[in-house]
Structures are given as C-alpha cells and as structure tokens.
N, C-alpha and C positions, 0 to 999 in steps of 0.2 A: 727603627720600628719595634725591635725587641724590647728596648728600654721603655718605650712608650706603653707597651702592653704590661710590662712589669709595674710601672707606676700606676697604671689604671687599676690593675688587680689589687694593688696595695691599699687602694681607697675603699675596697669592698670587704665586707665581713659576713660570716654566717656561722651559726653554732654547729652546722653540719660539716664545715670545712675546717679541719684541724690544721692542715698545712696546704697552702696553695703554691703559687709560683716561687721557685727558689731551689727545689730539689729535682731529682729525676722524675718524680711522679707526685701527684697531689695525694693527700691523705684525707679521706672522707669518713664520717661516722654517721651511720643511719641508726636511729633509735630502735630499740627492741620493739617488736610488734609491727614493724613496717617492712615493705619490700621496695627495692630500688627500680625506678623506671629509667630507661636509657633510650634516647632518640638522637638521630643524626640527620642533618640536611646539608646539601651542597648548594651553594649559590654562585653561579658563574655569569660573568659579564656577557651581555648579548644573548643569554639564554633566559635568565631570571630578571635582568634589569638592563637598562641602557643609561650610560652616563649622561647623555644629552636630555634624558627624560627624568631620571631619578637622582636627586641630590644625594651626596655621600651619606648624610645623616639618615636619610630615608633608607638607604641600602643597609646600613648597620642595624637600624631598627627592624627592618623586615627580616634580616638574617636571623636574629634572635627570636622574633615573633613566631617564625615557622616552627621552631623547636618547642617554644612555650605552648603553642596551640596543641601540639601533640600530647604534651603533659596534661593539659586541660581536658583533652578528649578521653584520658584514662582516669579522670577524677583525681589527679594527683596534685602535689605541691612541688614547685621547683626547688632544687637544692643548690645547683651550681651549673656553670657552663664552661665549655672549653672551645677555644677558637684556633683554627689553623688558617692562616691568611697568606696568600701568594699575590704579589703585586708587580705590575710592570716596573722596570727599573726607572723609567722617566716619569712615573706618576707623581704629581705634586704632593709634598708632605701634608699640605692642608687637606687634601682629599682623605688621606689615611686618618688624620686627626678627627675629621668630621664623622667618618665612618665609625670610629671608636666611640665618639661622643654619643651617636645615636644608639649604638648597641648598649653602652653602659647606662644611659639614661633609662632605657626600658628595663635593664637588669636591676637597677635600684628600685624602680617602681614595683617590681614583683619579687624583690629580695632574692635575686639570682646573681651571685657574685661570679666574676670571671676568675676561675681557679687554675688556669693553665692554657697552654696552646703552643703554637709553633709559627714561624714565618719563613717565607721563601720568595722567590721571584717566579713570574710566569708572564706569558705574552698577554694574557687577559686577567683581570681581577677574579680571583677564585677564593671563596670563603667556605670553609667547612665548619659547621657549628655542631657541637655535641651538647645536649642538655640532659642533665640528670634530675630526677624527681623522686619523691617518695609517696607511697600510698599505703594505707593500712593493709596488713597482710590479708590476702584472699578477697580484697574489696575493690580491686581495679576494675574499671568499667571496660568490658571487652566488646568487640564487634560481633561475637558469636553467641550472645545471650538473648537476642530478640526472639519472642515467641508469638504464635498466632493469637490474635486478639489485642496485642499491644497497639498503642497509638504512636504515631510518628510526629515528632516535634522538631522545630528548629529555633535557634536564637536569632535575634536581630532581623536584618533585611538582606536579601540576596541579589547578586548581579551587579552591585556597585563597582567592584574592582574591575570586572571585565568591561563594564561600560566606560570606565576611565581609559583602559587600554585601547578600546575601540576608537575612542575620540583621539587619542594620541596617534594611532595608526593613520587616521584620516587627516592628520596635519593640524589638529586642534591644539590650542594652548590651554593647559590646565595648571593652575597654581598648586604646587605640592604642599598644601596646608596640612596641619596636624589633624584636622577634622575629616580629611579624605582617607577612607579606610584602605584604599589601594596603596597609598604612600606610607601610611602609619596605622596598620591594622592593630587592633587591641585583642590579644588572646583572652578567651573567656574563662580564665582560671577560676574566678569566684563562682561562676555558674557551675563549672564542672565539679568543684569541691562540694558545693551545696547539694547537688544531685547525688553525689557519692555518699556524703554524710547522712542524708535523709533516706537513702536506699530507695530512690524513686526511679532512676534510670535502669533499664535492663541491658541496653547496648548503646554505644556512643562512638562517634567518629567526628573529626573536624572536617569542615567543608573547604578543602584545599584544591581539589580537582574539579569540583562542580557537584551540585546536588544529585544529578542523575548517576554520576559515577560513584560517589561516596555512599549513596543509599544502596546501590548495587553491591558494594563491598559488604555492607551489613547483611544483605539478603543472602549473598553467597556463603559468608562465614556462618550464618545462622540457619541456612537451608530453609528459607522461607520466601514468600513473595511480599512485595511492598506495593501498596496502592496509594497514590497521592492525589489529592484534589487540587486541580490546577488553579481554581479560583481562590484557594486558601493560601497560596504561596506568598509570603511577605516580600514583595519586590521593591527594590530601591527606586526612588523617584527618577533616577537617571537611567534606569535599565528597563528592558522589556522582559517578557516572560521567558524567551529563549535564553537570555543571558542569566536570568535567575535560576533556570533549570540546569544549564550547562556551563555557565561561567565559573571560573575558579578563583582561588585566593581571597575569598571572603573571610576565611578563618572563623566562621561561625560554627556552632556545634549542632550536629544532627543526632538526635537520640530517640530511643523508644522507651515507653513507660507503660505499665499495666493500665488497662481500660478503667480499672477501679481507682487509679491514683488521682488525687486532687492536686493540681498544680496551680500556682499563682500566675497572674498575667505577666508578672515580671520577676526575675530572679537577679538579685544584686543590681537592680536598676535596668536590667536588659530584658527587652521584650521577648517572650517566647510564644510560639504559634503552633497549634496542632494542624498538621497538613495531610494526614492520612492514617492508614492502619496497616498492620501486618496480618497476612493471611497464610494459610498452609500452602506449601509449595505445590503449584498446580501440575507440574511435570517433574522430570528428572533434573531440571535445571532451574535454579532460583531466578526470578525475574522481577522487574519493576514495571508497574503499569500506571497509567494516568487516567483520571476520571474527569470528564468535562461537566459543565453545569447540568447537562441533560442526563448524566449518569452513565454515559457511554465509556467503556474501558478500551484502552489501546496500550499495546506494548510500548514502553518508553525505553528506547535504546540509549545507553550511556554515550554521551557526546561531550566529554570534558573539554574545556577550553584549552587549546594548545598555544600556550604563551610563546610569542616570538617565533612561531613556526614559519613566518614569512622570510626569516633571515636566511 
C-alpha cells in the first residue's frame, strides 16, 4: 500500500509543493502575501460510511471532499493533501486501489496533489485527511464577521445527502452514481473563492452538520441572532424541510453578505438563495430563529443529523 501511495503521489504536481513523498517531510512554498489554511478530518468505517452502502471510490472521494469543503468555506484555494490510512489486514487490495482512485480523481479536479502520508493496520478502515490551502493575507472568510443587517445565503439545495441515508436505513436500494451528492459531494471551491475575491461575504461556513447547527456556529462566533425564512430554503427534491434544516453532509456553503450587496442568481454555475437575515443578539446567548409564511418567529434548536447513530 505504501508503494501505491508513492506511485499515486508521483503522478501529481503543484507549484506549491517543492518536495512531496520521498523524505521525512514534505516541503511546501506559499507565495508572499498569502496565509496557509490547514484542516483535518477523520473518516472511520461504520461511523462515516459503510462498505455495504458506499463503494470504495466514493469513500475516497468523500474523504478528500470533506477537507476541500473546509478550504472553500474560508475562501481559499487548496495547495496539497496528506493521507494517513489504516486498513484491516484482510481487506482486498482492490478496495484500497479504488479508494485511492476516488481520492486522486477529485484531487486532480481541484489541483490538490497528494504530498505525503502514512499507512498502518486497524480493525476498521480509518482515514485521516489533512488538506492545506492558501488565502490572501487577512482575507480569509471567518465565522465571526457576520453583522446585524447582513442577509443569509446558501448555495445549492439542502437535505439530499440525509435523504439518501434515510432511504438506505429503511432498506432502500440506491445506485451510488456520480450525480448523487451523498456519494460524490462537490466542494464549492469556485464559489468560495469568488465571494472572497469580490469581498461580498462577511462570514461563511460549510454545511456539514446541518443548516440549523452550522448557522448556530456563525451566530455564536459573531454574537448575533439569525432568522431564516422556512419557505425560502432550497430543499432537494428527495428531501423534506426537516432534512433540509437538520440534515448534514450537503457540503454546500452558508454565508452572510451585507444588505446592500448585489449577488447574482448563480456563482460559478451554482444556485445561491437568500434565506434570512442577521439581527442583533436578543439576549446573552446568540440564537437561530425560523419565520413561517405568516411571519411568526420560533426558536430553531440545532438538531444536526447524527450519521450512523443507530450502530
């Protein structure tokens, strides 16, 4: 497996990676005027995926997509990734090969070379991905910069990933096609970079734990309240409102922008939708509220989807 990773890394190149696999550490070069972004995600069998549901190629894709989505949420551009992979001794080599194929294919699409990593054995498949990115100095999009009067926006449609999991739990059969965002989510890197470059977003986060949870993170970090219009939430055709609010792993972007900002209907071909507004914090604790068609406000408690909690 070590040689397989070495061969895979040798096929990728980046001007930011001066030296990849081959020495005790990789050597990276970040251009002057930029800051380095670092994110890490752990992917564990039967916690984040099941072999009987998720093809190995999908698992590899999802593993890297999680980190790339974090880079997108900061308005950054990926530089390189590092993979530590532990596999059961009796796992077929074909599974490992397909995992790497899925990860590397997504890496090539977004110019994210595999620059190093490690391998070991474990009772269950365990993958730790580290993704590095760059962003112009002092220009990273943070969770803490939302201000009263800002409008709340989301990309794409919500709830589709959780709807797929719900169907799998019920015994349904779903073909793991590339078009299904649960199996093959596409990180919104182009959208994040466009918002950062044009100085339009004030705060941003990726929707990995669910809209209600991730908006609460922005509100807490910014010390504000968020009010969302339930009828404005772009819900996937396969999902209901509850899944759109609380389902996770859509890996869309949730961001705030000034009321005066003029935003297009699509950014990099991706639909963006205004779903609410930021208000001053009503008490000592930031909160998220929902507004129905009649204008009634209710406290919206964060209820992120707990993937594989039934195991």
